[in-house]
N, CA, C and O of each residue as an XYZ file, in Angstrom:
804
protein
N      89.865    -34.193     24.416
C      88.841    -33.338     23.811
C      89.530    -32.073     23.319
O      90.154    -31.343     24.089
N      89.408    -31.841     22.065
C      90.056    -30.663     21.510
C      89.208    -29.425     21.726
O      88.115    -29.503     22.288
N      89.692    -28.317     21.293
C      89.045    -27.026     21.573
C      87.743    -26.870     20.813
O      86.806    -26.250     21.317
N      87.665    -27.414     19.621
C      86.430    -27.267     18.832
C      85.289    -28.057     19.462
O      84.136    -27.626     19.438
N      85.618    -29.210     20.023
C      84.579    -29.993     20.692
C      84.102    -29.292     21.947
O      82.910    -29.292     22.254
N      85.047    -28.686     22.684
C      84.684    -27.935     23.891
C      83.782    -26.756     23.541
O      82.839    -26.461     24.275
N      84.063    -26.078     22.422
C      83.251    -24.934     22.015
C      81.835    -25.384     21.627
O      80.850    -24.700     21.906
N      81.763    -26.525     20.992
C      80.439    -27.032     20.604
C      79.609    -27.382     21.812
O      78.415    -27.088     21.869
N      80.270    -28.035     22.811
C      79.525    -28.402     24.029
C      79.072    -27.154     24.742
O      77.962    -27.117     25.272
N      79.902    -26.129     24.769
C      79.570    -24.884     25.454
C      78.367    -24.201     24.789
O      77.468    -23.708     25.471
N      78.362    -24.178     23.466
C      77.235    -23.551     22.746
C      75.942    -24.318     22.999
O      74.874    -23.719     23.127
N      76.040    -25.644     23.069
C      74.853    -26.454     23.326
C      74.305    -26.176     24.703
O      73.091    -26.095     24.890
N      75.226    -26.022     25.706
C      74.795    -25.739     27.076
C      74.101    -24.386     27.140
O      73.076    -24.236     27.806
N      74.662    -23.405     26.445
C      74.072    -22.047     26.466
C      72.676    -22.071     25.837
O      71.748    -21.470     26.380
N      72.517    -22.745     24.719
C      71.213    -22.823     24.044
C      70.183    -23.507     24.922
O      69.020    -23.106     24.977
N      70.648    -24.577     25.626
C      69.731    -25.300     26.511
C      69.265    -24.416     27.645
O      68.083    -24.409     27.988
N      70.209    -23.650     28.245
C      69.863    -22.763     29.365
C      68.870    -21.694     28.897
O      67.889    -21.417     29.588
N      69.114    -21.101     27.745
C      68.208    -20.055     27.207
C      66.816    -20.638     26.964
O      65.811    -20.005     27.286
N      66.756    -21.834     26.400
C      65.469    -22.462     26.113
C      64.683    -22.728     27.375
O      63.489    -22.443     27.456
N      65.399    -23.302     28.401
C      64.734    -23.605     29.670
C      64.243    -22.340     30.334
O      63.152    -22.324     30.903
N      65.025    -21.281     30.271
C      64.648    -20.029     30.929
C      63.367    -19.449     30.316
O      62.427    -19.103     31.031
N      63.345    -19.353     29.022
C      62.181    -18.728     28.378
C      60.954    -19.636     28.428
O      59.818    -19.164     28.396
N      61.198    -20.933     28.507
C      60.054    -21.840     28.519
C      59.384    -21.904     29.876
O      58.160    -22.002     29.949
N      60.151    -21.850     30.948
C      59.588    -22.088     32.284
C      59.588    -20.873     33.177
O      58.820    -20.840     34.138
N      60.386    -19.895     32.922
C      60.505    -18.767     33.843
C      59.998    -17.459     33.257
O      59.702    -16.530     34.007
N      59.892    -17.364     31.953
C      59.373    -16.141     31.351
C      57.852    -16.205     31.327
O      57.295    -17.244     30.974
N      57.149    -15.104     31.698
C      55.683    -15.082     31.752
C      55.076    -15.193     30.355
O      54.038    -15.824     30.156
N      55.743    -14.571     29.405
C      55.165    -14.517     28.069
C      55.592    -15.674     27.198
O      54.985    -15.914     26.154
N      56.645    -16.414     27.609
C      57.148    -17.511     26.792
C      57.671    -16.999     25.474
O      57.978    -15.815     25.334
N      57.772    -17.877     24.522
C      58.258    -17.479     23.214
C      57.166    -16.751     22.447
O      55.991    -17.100     22.554
N      57.540    -15.759     21.687
C      56.584    -15.047     20.843
C      57.063    -15.128     19.410
O      58.204    -14.798     19.085
N      56.158    -15.575     18.573
C      56.461    -15.647     17.150
C      55.657    -14.561     16.446
O      54.462    -14.408     16.701
N      56.281    -13.836     15.597
C      55.556    -12.756     14.907
C      54.401    -13.329     14.113
O      54.550    -14.329     13.411
N      53.210    -12.667     14.232
C      52.022    -13.110     13.524
C      51.483    -11.964     12.690
O      51.528    -10.799     13.084
N      50.981    -12.327     11.549
C      50.350    -11.343     10.699
C      48.919    -11.115     11.165
O      48.228    -12.050     11.570
N      48.485     -9.864     11.103
C      47.110     -9.520     11.480
C      46.220     -9.621     10.240
O      46.401     -8.902      9.257
N      45.261    -10.532     10.321
C      44.326    -10.706      9.220
C      43.008    -10.046      9.610
O      42.375    -10.447     10.587
N      42.594     -9.034      8.849
C      41.357     -8.337      9.164
C      40.156     -9.126      8.653
O      40.163     -9.631      7.530
N      39.113     -9.227      9.503
C      37.870     -9.897      9.111
C      36.963     -8.892      8.435
O      36.628     -7.874      9.040
N      36.558     -9.138      7.213
C      35.718     -8.167      6.508
C      34.385     -7.976      7.219
O      33.780     -8.935      7.699
N      33.937     -6.721      7.281
C      32.660     -6.415      7.922
C      31.518     -6.944      7.068
O      31.550     -6.827      5.843
N      30.513     -7.526      7.708
C      29.359     -8.095      7.023
C      28.110     -7.404      7.516
O      27.884     -7.319      8.723
N      27.289     -6.905      6.598
C      26.006     -6.309      6.951
C      25.003     -7.426      7.154
O      24.766     -8.228      6.251
N      24.419     -7.481      8.328
C      23.518     -8.590      8.651
C      22.303     -8.606      7.742
O      21.661     -9.638      7.548
N      21.998     -7.422      7.180
C      20.851     -7.363      6.284
C      21.123     -8.025      4.946
O      20.206     -8.355      4.195
N      22.431     -8.216      4.660
C      22.791     -8.847      3.392
C      22.832    -10.362      3.469
O      22.984    -11.039      2.452
N      22.695    -10.897      4.681
C      22.767    -12.343      4.862
C      21.375    -12.936      4.696
O      20.460    -12.557      5.426
N      21.192    -13.856      3.756
C      19.844    -14.412      3.551
C      19.417    -15.274      4.723
O      20.216    -16.014      5.298
N      18.133    -15.163      5.068
C      17.568    -15.981      6.136
C      17.187    -17.331      5.558
O      16.351    -17.395      4.656
N      17.784    -18.424      6.059
C      17.475    -19.735      5.469
C      16.026    -20.140      5.634
O      15.543    -21.010      4.909
N      15.300    -19.506      6.604
C      13.908    -19.867      6.821
C      12.971    -19.124      5.888
O      11.788    -19.452      5.791
N      13.512    -18.103      5.189
C      12.676    -17.351      4.280
C      12.684    -18.001      2.905
O      13.707    -18.502      2.439
N      11.514    -17.981      2.266
C      11.430    -18.480      0.896
C      11.756    -17.328     -0.033
O      10.982    -16.378     -0.151
N      12.898    -17.412     -0.688
C      13.371    -16.283     -1.485
C      12.584    -16.138     -2.781
O      12.637    -15.083     -3.414
N      11.852    -17.178     -3.192
C      11.035    -17.084     -4.392
C       9.586    -16.941     -3.984
O       9.076    -17.731     -3.190
N       8.919    -15.929     -4.527
C       7.524    -15.693     -4.212
C       6.654    -16.327     -5.286
O       6.820    -16.064     -6.477
N       5.735    -17.161     -4.849
C       4.828    -17.810     -5.770
C       3.417    -17.329     -5.489
O       3.025    -17.154     -4.336
N       2.675    -17.124     -6.529
C       1.298    -16.656     -6.378
C       0.424    -17.791     -5.881
O       0.456    -18.895     -6.424
N      -0.367    -17.514     -4.835
C      -1.236    -18.534     -4.280
C      -2.344    -18.836     -5.271
O      -2.901    -17.930     -5.890
N      -2.666    -20.139     -5.418
C      -3.753    -20.473     -6.332
C      -5.081    -19.932     -5.820
O      -5.345    -19.901     -4.618
N      -5.909    -19.506     -6.772
C      -7.196    -18.957     -6.379
C      -8.048    -20.038     -5.731
O      -8.196    -21.142     -6.257
N      -8.594    -19.697     -4.593
C      -9.388    -20.660     -3.851
C     -10.759    -20.810     -4.512
O     -11.420    -19.830     -4.858
N     -11.147    -22.034     -4.669
C     -12.431    -22.298     -5.269
C     -13.497    -22.300     -4.191
O     -13.342    -22.954     -3.159
N     -14.598    -21.559     -4.428
C     -15.706    -21.500     -3.488
C     -16.929    -22.101     -4.163
O     -17.369    -21.626     -5.210
N     -17.474    -23.147     -3.557
C     -18.603    -23.862     -4.147
C     -19.815    -23.723     -3.243
O     -19.733    -23.921     -2.031
N     -20.935    -23.380     -3.852
C     -22.197    -23.228     -3.133
C     -23.211    -24.203     -3.709
O     -23.344    -24.327     -4.927
N     -23.921    -24.891     -2.830
C     -24.961    -25.803     -3.285
C     -26.234    -25.025     -3.594
O     -26.682    -24.211     -2.788
N     -26.816    -25.280     -4.767
C     -28.116    -24.724     -5.110
C     -29.075    -25.889     -5.332
O     -28.661    -27.022     -5.576
N     -30.353    -25.585     -5.241
C     -31.366    -26.632     -5.323
C     -32.288    -26.349     -6.500
O     -32.743    -25.221     -6.687
N     -32.559    -27.381     -7.292
C     -33.537    -27.272     -8.366
C     -34.550    -28.405     -8.207
O     -34.302    -29.390     -7.511
N     -35.702    -28.240     -8.874
C     -36.781    -29.218     -8.718
C     -37.092    -29.906    -10.043
O     -37.277    -29.258    -11.073
N     -37.144    -31.242     -9.989
C     -37.513    -32.076    -11.116
C     -38.662    -32.975    -10.662
O     -39.150    -32.842     -9.539
N     -39.087    -33.874    -11.518
C     -40.181    -34.774    -11.153
C     -39.696    -36.214    -11.112
O     -38.800    -36.610    -11.858
N     -40.314    -36.993    -10.216
C     -39.967    -38.416    -10.151
C     -40.913    -39.214    -11.045
O     -41.723    -38.641    -11.774
N     -40.802    -40.530    -10.982
C     -41.601    -41.393    -11.862
C     -43.088    -41.314    -11.560
O     -43.903    -41.721    -12.388
N     -43.463    -40.796    -10.386
C     -44.873    -40.641    -10.014
C     -45.392    -39.235    -10.287
O     -46.535    -38.915     -9.957
N     -44.548    -38.391    -10.891
C     -44.967    -37.038    -11.198
C     -44.850    -36.090    -10.024
O     -45.319    -34.955    -10.108
N     -44.240    -36.516     -8.936
C     -44.063    -35.672     -7.759
C     -42.773    -34.859     -7.894
O     -41.799    -35.304     -8.500
N     -42.794    -33.661     -7.318
C     -41.610    -32.817     -7.375
C     -40.539    -33.333     -6.433
O     -40.819    -33.678     -5.285
N     -39.332    -33.382     -6.919
C     -38.183    -33.810     -6.128
C     -37.068    -32.776     -6.292
O     -36.849    -32.259     -7.388
N     -36.364    -32.480     -5.194
C     -35.246    -31.531     -5.278
C     -33.936    -32.288     -5.512
O     -33.713    -33.362     -4.954
N     -33.093    -31.712     -6.335
C     -31.748    -32.238     -6.555
C     -30.772    -31.072     -6.425
O     -31.135    -29.916     -6.644
N     -29.543    -31.389     -6.071
C     -28.540    -30.341     -5.839
C     -27.649    -30.148     -7.056
O     -27.380    -31.068     -7.828
N     -27.210    -28.911     -7.185
C     -26.182    -28.561     -8.155
C     -25.105    -27.764     -7.426
O     -25.390    -27.076     -6.446
N     -23.878    -27.858     -7.905
C     -22.772    -27.130     -7.285
C     -22.433    -25.899     -8.126
O     -22.055    -26.005     -9.293
N     -22.577    -24.739     -7.504
C     -22.293    -23.468     -8.180
C     -20.906    -22.985     -7.770
O     -20.651    -22.721     -6.595
N     -20.023    -22.874     -8.743
C     -18.668    -22.373     -8.501
C     -18.709    -20.843     -8.548
O     -18.776    -20.254     -9.626
N     -18.669    -20.208     -7.380
C     -18.807    -18.746     -7.319
C     -17.616    -18.008     -7.913
O     -17.701    -16.806     -8.161
N     -16.506    -18.705     -8.147
C     -15.374    -18.050     -8.803
C     -15.578    -17.951    -10.310
O     -14.851    -17.235    -10.999
N     -16.577    -18.678    -10.818
C     -16.856    -18.662    -12.255
C     -18.225    -18.073    -12.572
O     -18.397    -17.409    -13.594
N     -19.200    -18.314    -11.695
C     -20.564    -17.846    -11.932
C     -20.793    -16.488    -11.283
O     -20.445    -16.286    -10.120
N     -21.376    -15.558    -12.028
C     -21.692    -14.247    -11.478
C     -22.841    -14.321    -10.483
O     -22.888    -13.552     -9.523
N     -23.764    -15.247    -10.713
C     -24.932    -15.380     -9.847
C     -25.308    -16.844     -9.728
O     -25.489    -17.526    -10.736
N     -25.425    -17.328     -8.506
C     -25.841    -18.714     -8.305
C     -27.346    -18.872     -8.518
O     -27.814    -19.977     -8.791
N     -28.109    -17.781     -8.399
C     -29.538    -17.856     -8.718
C     -29.709    -18.103    -10.216
O     -30.445    -19.004    -10.618
N     -29.035    -17.308    -11.035
C     -29.103    -17.497    -12.481
C     -28.601    -18.882    -12.868
O     -29.154    -19.530    -13.757
N     -27.542    -19.329    -12.189
C     -27.012    -20.677    -12.437
C     -28.085    -21.726    -12.149
O     -28.234    -22.679    -12.914
N     -28.828    -21.565    -11.063
C     -29.878    -22.524    -10.706
C     -30.979    -22.560    -11.766
O     -31.469    -23.636    -12.108
N     -31.376    -21.386    -12.294
C     -32.410    -21.353    -13.333
C     -31.914    -22.029    -14.610
O     -32.666    -22.754    -15.262
N     -30.663    -21.796    -14.965
C     -30.085    -22.463    -16.141
C     -30.085    -23.973    -15.965
O     -30.419    -24.720    -16.884
N     -29.702    -24.411    -14.763
C     -29.664    -25.847    -14.501
C     -31.064    -26.445    -14.528
O     -31.245    -27.578    -14.973
N     -32.065    -25.684    -14.052
C     -33.448    -26.160    -14.083
C     -33.916    -26.355    -15.525
O     -34.515    -27.380    -15.853
N     -33.644    -25.376    -16.383
C     -34.102    -25.461    -17.770
C     -33.443    -26.619    -18.509
O     -34.060    -27.234    -19.379
N     -32.183    -26.919    -18.163
C     -31.461    -28.000    -18.853
C     -31.610    -29.360    -18.169
O     -31.157    -30.368    -18.711
N     -32.229    -29.409    -17.004
C     -32.366    -30.664    -16.249
C     -33.326    -31.617    -16.985
O     -34.135    -31.173    -17.800
N     -33.235    -32.923    -16.698
C     -32.314    -33.577    -15.760
C     -31.036    -34.021    -16.455
O     -30.949    -34.038    -17.682
N     -30.040    -34.381    -15.638
C     -28.811    -34.950    -16.186
C     -29.071    -36.400    -16.585
O     -30.102    -36.979    -16.243
N     -28.128    -36.967    -17.307
C     -28.281    -38.361    -17.723
C     -28.364    -39.281    -16.513
O     -29.143    -40.234    -16.509
N     -27.560    -39.001    -15.480
C     -27.607    -39.828    -14.268
C     -28.974    -39.743    -13.625
O     -29.500    -40.749    -13.149
N     -29.570    -38.526    -13.605
C     -30.901    -38.351    -13.018
C     -31.967    -39.064    -13.854
O     -32.920    -39.625    -13.312
N     -31.798    -39.037    -15.171
C     -32.734    -39.765    -16.032
C     -32.689    -41.257    -15.731
O     -33.721    -41.927    -15.698
N     -31.482    -41.766    -15.511
C     -31.338    -43.189    -15.193
C     -32.005    -43.543    -13.869
O     -32.382    -44.694    -13.648
N     -32.150    -42.555    -12.990
C     -32.808    -42.763    -11.700
C     -34.312    -42.522    -11.777
O     -35.001    -42.546    -10.757
N     -34.817    -42.292    -12.980
C     -36.256    -42.119    -13.158
C     -36.741    -40.697    -12.983
O     -37.947    -40.472    -12.887
N     -35.835    -39.723    -12.938
C     -36.235    -38.330    -12.794
C     -36.406    -37.681    -14.172
O     -35.730    -38.043    -15.135
N     -37.318    -36.723    -14.237
C     -37.583    -36.040    -15.501
C     -37.995    -34.603    -15.223
O     -37.924    -34.138    -14.085
N     -38.426    -33.902    -16.264
C     -38.854    -32.510    -16.120
C     -39.997    -32.243    -17.081
O     -40.015    -32.753    -18.201
N     -40.953    -31.437    -16.630
C     -42.080    -31.050    -17.479
C     -41.771    -29.795    -18.289
O     -42.575    -29.387    -19.128
N     -40.618    -29.182    -18.047
C     -40.245    -27.992    -18.804
C     -39.808    -28.429    -20.202
O     -38.889    -29.238    -20.328
N     -40.454    -27.904    -21.266
C     -40.090    -28.303    -22.629
C     -38.603    -28.102    -22.894
O     -38.020    -27.100    -22.481
N     -38.004    -29.049    -23.574
C     -36.551    -29.033    -23.782
C     -36.092    -27.875    -24.665
O     -34.919    -27.504    -24.629
N     -37.003    -27.293    -25.462
C     -36.621    -26.179    -26.341
C     -36.844    -24.811    -25.678
O     -36.769    -23.779    -26.345
N     -37.114    -24.806    -24.382
C     -37.274    -23.541    -23.655
C     -35.938    -22.820    -23.567
O     -34.912    -23.431    -23.269
N     -35.955    -21.525    -23.826
C     -34.749    -20.707    -23.748
C     -34.906    -19.655    -22.648
O     -35.995    -19.130    -22.414
N     -33.786    -19.364    -21.980
C     -33.761    -18.254    -21.025
C     -33.388    -16.996    -21.791
O     -32.274    -16.883    -22.303
N     -34.318    -16.050    -21.872
C     -34.040    -14.806    -22.578
C     -33.236    -13.853    -21.702
O     -32.362    -13.139    -22.192
N     -33.535    -13.845    -20.409
C     -32.762    -13.025    -19.475
C     -33.160    -13.371    -18.051
O     -34.260    -13.857    -17.789
N     -32.229    -13.107    -17.135
C     -32.514    -13.141    -15.704
C     -31.958    -11.844    -15.134
O     -30.743    -11.654    -15.065
N     -32.854    -10.958    -14.726
C     -32.441     -9.639    -14.239
C     -32.625     -9.583    -12.726
O     -33.743     -9.597    -12.210
N     -31.512     -9.521    -12.048
C     -31.520     -9.501    -10.590
C     -31.317     -8.078    -10.087
O     -30.259     -7.485    -10.296
N     -32.323     -7.537     -9.430
C     -32.231     -6.218     -8.842
C     -32.106     -6.315     -7.331
O     -32.050     -7.407     -6.765
N     -32.064     -5.166     -6.695
C     -31.942     -5.160     -5.232
C     -33.263     -5.493     -4.548
O     -33.278     -5.885     -3.381
N     -34.403     -5.335     -5.290
C     -35.722     -5.551     -4.687
C     -36.486     -6.718     -5.292
O     -37.422     -7.227     -4.675
N     -36.102     -7.150     -6.491
C     -36.817     -8.256     -7.120
C     -35.963     -8.893     -8.201
O     -34.886     -8.399     -8.534
N     -36.460     -9.996     -8.742
C     -35.779    -10.711     -9.821
C     -36.796    -10.990    -10.920
O     -37.913    -11.426    -10.641
N     -36.412    -10.740    -12.166
C     -37.279    -10.975    -13.311
C     -36.688    -12.089    -14.167
O     -35.548    -11.992    -14.623
N     -37.467    -13.145    -14.382
C     -37.046    -14.252    -15.239
C     -37.851    -14.173    -16.527
O     -39.080    -14.233    -16.498
N     -37.171    -14.041    -17.648
C     -37.828    -13.943    -18.951
C     -37.510    -15.201    -19.746
O     -36.352    -15.473    -20.064
N     -38.563    -15.973    -20.064
C     -38.397    -17.223    -20.793
C     -39.035    -17.115    -22.171
O     -39.891    -16.266    -22.418
N     -38.592    -17.999    -23.061
C     -39.149    -18.027    -24.411
C     -40.559    -18.624    -24.387
O     -40.911    -19.316    -23.431
N     -41.378    -18.369    -25.424
C     -42.756    -18.890    -25.459
C     -42.843    -20.411    -25.370
O     -43.894    -20.948    -25.020
N     -41.745    -21.117    -25.685
C     -41.776    -22.580    -25.628
C     -42.089    -23.085    -24.214
O     -42.570    -24.207    -24.051
N     -41.819    -22.262    -23.191
C     -42.058    -22.689    -21.806
C     -43.516    -23.047    -21.574
O     -43.808    -23.949    -20.789
N     -44.439    -22.359    -22.241
C     -45.863    -22.575    -21.978
C     -46.554    -23.382    -23.064
O     -47.781    -23.482    -23.080
N     -45.785    -23.950    -23.960
C     -46.402    -24.684    -25.074
C     -46.399    -26.186    -24.829
O     -45.426    -26.751    -24.330
N     -47.535    -26.831    -25.199
C     -47.630    -28.286    -25.185
C     -47.753    -28.893    -23.804
O     -47.464    -28.255    -22.792
N     -48.191    -30.149    -23.786
C     -48.219    -30.930    -22.559
C     -49.518    -30.933    -21.793
O     -49.689    -31.781    -20.917
N     -50.438    -30.042    -22.068
C     -51.700    -30.029    -21.352
C     -51.631    -29.289    -20.033
O     -50.568    -28.826    -19.619
N     -52.778    -29.181    -19.376
C     -52.908    -28.383    -18.155
C     -52.052    -28.933    -17.018
O     -51.378    -28.169    -16.328
N     -52.073    -30.250    -16.814
C     -51.318    -30.830    -15.695
C     -49.822    -30.589    -15.850
O     -49.142    -30.231    -14.889
N     -49.314    -30.785    -17.059
C     -47.898    -30.548    -17.316
C     -47.551    -29.081    -17.096
O     -46.482    -28.771    -16.571
N     -48.442    -28.176    -17.491
C     -48.193    -26.747    -17.305
C     -48.117    -26.392    -15.832
O     -47.243    -25.637    -15.407
N     -49.054    -26.951    -15.045
C     -49.017    -26.709    -13.599
C     -47.683    -27.156    -13.005
O     -47.059    -26.424    -12.236
N     -47.254    -28.362    -13.368
C     -46.034    -28.926    -12.772
C     -44.811    -28.097    -13.153
O     -43.972    -27.818    -12.296
N     -44.691    -27.692    -14.441
C     -43.505    -26.943    -14.861
C     -43.438    -25.575    -14.186
O     -42.355    -25.094    -13.852
N     -44.593    -24.958    -13.988
C     -44.596    -23.668    -13.288
C     -44.177    -23.866    -11.831
O     -43.424    -23.059    -11.287
N     -44.662    -24.940    -11.196
C     -44.253    -25.211     -9.821
C     -42.771    -25.574     -9.734
O     -42.116    -25.244     -8.746
N     -42.236    -26.244    -10.745
C     -40.788    -26.494    -10.778
C     -40.030    -25.167    -10.730
O     -39.069    -25.011     -9.977
N     -40.477    -24.228    -11.538
C     -39.829    -22.923    -11.579
C     -40.008    -22.172    -10.265
O     -39.059    -21.584     -9.746
N     -41.233    -22.193     -9.725
C     -41.505    -21.469     -8.478
C     -40.645    -22.003     -7.344
O     -39.981    -21.236     -6.647
N     -40.658    -23.325     -7.161
C     -39.933    -23.908     -6.024
C     -38.425    -23.741     -6.183
O     -37.717    -23.547     -5.195
N     -37.925    -23.816     -7.421
C     -36.495    -23.590     -7.646
C     -36.131    -22.151     -7.323
O     -35.118    -21.895     -6.673
N     -36.953    -21.207     -7.774
C     -36.686    -19.787     -7.515
C     -36.706    -19.497     -6.022
O     -35.793    -18.849     -5.511
N     -37.720    -19.960     -5.320
C     -37.853    -19.643     -3.894
C     -36.801    -20.360     -3.053
O     -36.475    -19.909     -1.955
N     -36.261    -21.487     -3.565
C     -35.211    -22.205     -2.825
C     -33.880    -21.482     -2.877
O     -32.980    -21.772     -2.089
N     -33.749    -20.525     -3.818
C     -32.444    -19.902     -4.026
C     -32.438    -18.386     -3.860
O     -31.429    -17.734     -4.134
N     -33.558    -17.823     -3.414
C     -33.596    -16.388     -3.113
C     -34.781    -16.080     -2.209
O     -35.775    -16.805     -2.189
N     -34.653    -14.991     -1.462
C     -35.762    -14.495     -0.640
C     -36.441    -13.288     -1.290
O     -37.419    -12.761     -0.760
N     -35.922    -12.856     -2.434
C     -36.503    -11.712     -3.130
C     -37.741    -12.127     -3.916
O     -37.850    -13.285     -4.320
N     -38.683    -11.201     -4.143
C     -39.825    -11.496     -5.018
C     -39.342    -11.811     -6.435
O     -38.466    -11.131     -6.969
N     -39.928    -12.853     -7.037
C     -39.533    -13.273     -8.378
C     -40.747    -13.159     -9.300
O     -41.843    -13.602     -8.957
N     -40.538    -12.558    -10.477
C     -41.597    -12.386    -11.469
C     -41.240    -13.150    -12.730
O     -40.087    -13.166    -13.162
N     -42.252    -13.787    -13.315
C     -42.059    -14.548    -14.545
C     -42.545    -13.733    -15.737
O     -43.669    -13.233    -15.755
N     -41.662    -13.612    -16.741
C     -41.998    -12.972    -18.000
C     -41.904    -14.017    -19.119
O     -41.055    -14.907    -19.088
N     -42.790    -13.887    -20.097
C     -42.726    -14.733    -21.290
C     -42.513    -13.824    -22.498
O     -43.359    -12.989    -22.820
N     -41.389    -13.998    -23.147
C     -41.044    -13.216    -24.334
C     -41.152    -11.707    -24.081
O     -41.658    -10.962    -24.920
N     -40.670    -11.271    -22.918
C     -40.589     -9.847    -22.617
C     -41.807     -9.261    -21.938
O     -41.795     -8.080    -21.590
N     -42.877    -10.051    -21.730
C     -44.092     -9.552    -21.090
C     -44.386    -10.352    -19.827
O     -44.242    -11.574    -19.799
N     -44.805     -9.629    -18.773
C     -45.125    -10.323    -17.525
C     -46.276    -11.291    -17.766
O     -47.307    -10.931    -18.334
N     -46.075    -12.542    -17.315
C     -47.064    -13.586    -17.565
C     -48.285    -13.403    -16.677
O     -48.177    -13.265    -15.458
N     -49.449    -13.404    -17.319
C     -50.719    -13.354    -16.586
C     -51.515    -14.628    -16.795
O     -52.279    -15.059    -15.932
N     -51.315    -15.219    -17.969
C     -51.970    -16.473    -18.314
C     -50.907    -17.405    -18.882
O     -50.094    -16.998    -19.712
N     -50.917    -18.669    -18.426
C     -49.923    -19.645    -18.874
C     -50.619    -20.755    -19.648
O     -51.640    -21.283    -19.210
N     -50.055    -21.107    -20.813
C     -50.521    -22.262    -21.568
C     -51.770    -22.007    -22.381
O     -52.473    -21.010    -22.215
N     -52.017    -22.977    -23.288
C     -53.182    -22.880    -24.170
C     -54.490    -22.987    -23.417
O     -55.525    -22.533    -23.904
N     -54.459    -23.582    -22.233
C     -55.676    -23.729    -21.440
C     -56.013    -22.456    -20.671
O     -57.062    -22.371    -20.031
N     -55.134    -21.479    -20.734
C     -55.405    -20.196    -20.095
C     -55.357    -20.265    -18.574
O     -56.274    -19.784    -17.909
N     -54.301    -20.855    -18.012
C     -54.152    -20.953    -16.555
C     -53.685    -19.607    -16.020
O     -52.634    -19.106    -16.419
N     -54.458    -19.028    -15.126
C     -54.117    -17.734    -14.536
C     -52.941    -17.895    -13.570
O     -52.853    -18.894    -12.856
N     -52.052    -16.922    -13.551
C     -50.890    -16.960    -12.650
C     -50.768    -15.632    -11.912
O     -50.772    -14.563    -12.523
N     -50.661    -15.717    -10.600
C     -50.505    -14.526     -9.765
C     -49.019    -14.275     -9.524
O     -48.240    -15.207     -9.325
N     -48.646    -12.998     -9.546
C     -47.245    -12.634     -9.369
C     -47.105    -11.653     -8.207
O     -48.035    -10.893     -7.940
N     -45.944    -11.650     -7.493
C     -44.750    -12.483     -7.737
C     -45.027    -13.964     -7.482
O     -46.046    -14.337     -6.901
N     -44.104    -14.779     -7.928
C     -44.288    -16.222     -7.839
C     -44.274    -16.711     -6.392
O     -43.350    -16.424     -5.632
N     -45.309    -17.447     -6.034
C     -45.367    -18.092     -4.731
C     -46.007    -19.484     -4.941
O     -46.423    -19.829     -6.047
N     -46.070    -20.246     -3.881
C     -46.696    -21.574     -3.966
C     -48.193    -21.476     -4.277
O     -48.810    -22.467     -4.668
N     -48.768    -20.305     -4.107
C     -50.196    -20.099     -4.346
C     -50.476    -19.344     -5.643
O     -51.600    -18.907     -5.888
N     -49.436    -19.197     -6.470
C     -49.597    -18.410     -7.691
C     -50.608    -18.998     -8.653
O     -51.201    -18.256     -9.436
N     -50.828    -20.304     -8.625
C     -51.767    -20.953     -9.552
C     -53.090    -21.292     -8.902
O     -53.929    -21.938     -9.529
N     -53.305    -20.873     -7.650
C     -54.583    -21.129     -6.995
C     -55.664    -20.259     -7.619
O     -55.426    -19.108     -7.985
N     -56.881    -20.845     -7.734
C     -58.012    -20.088     -8.285
C     -58.426    -18.975     -7.315
O     -59.361    -18.226     -7.597
């Protein structure tokens, strides 16, 4: 073994001893230099909450429907009540809506079921004035024209029962701007405000 081989073996022995010492006997072991990487500060208020809806959508307007009642006649001439649905998000007054529906009644489906109305089809609503103490219904003169005494009685009762079914306030009937005292060509007396006894002698 020449001197260079002896030197190589000696260096290997020294390296082995140093490695064993630092690996098993040193408390800290080997230390390799490490770079310090700083973690950027994060404001928790800037972090979006996954449970929150970040887009705000306007809630659709809720539709509120109220049933109103109007009166028509059946095939025997008797008064019958039928329902109408008043959309309070569109109608200012469900009472006025009920009077409009009464004047335009019956629907085609109701006609097919044998229902009709004694209110002349050319009757117009001139106004419905709702106050805190009473309600005034003003109809065109066509309301009291034609049909005879029996038809006049029935149409007035259609109006009375429809009005009383949809309000507790006193209701007065006007014809062409004047409070009605006599209805029809037969001169039927009418007592006001409207009640079930308005046409009693």
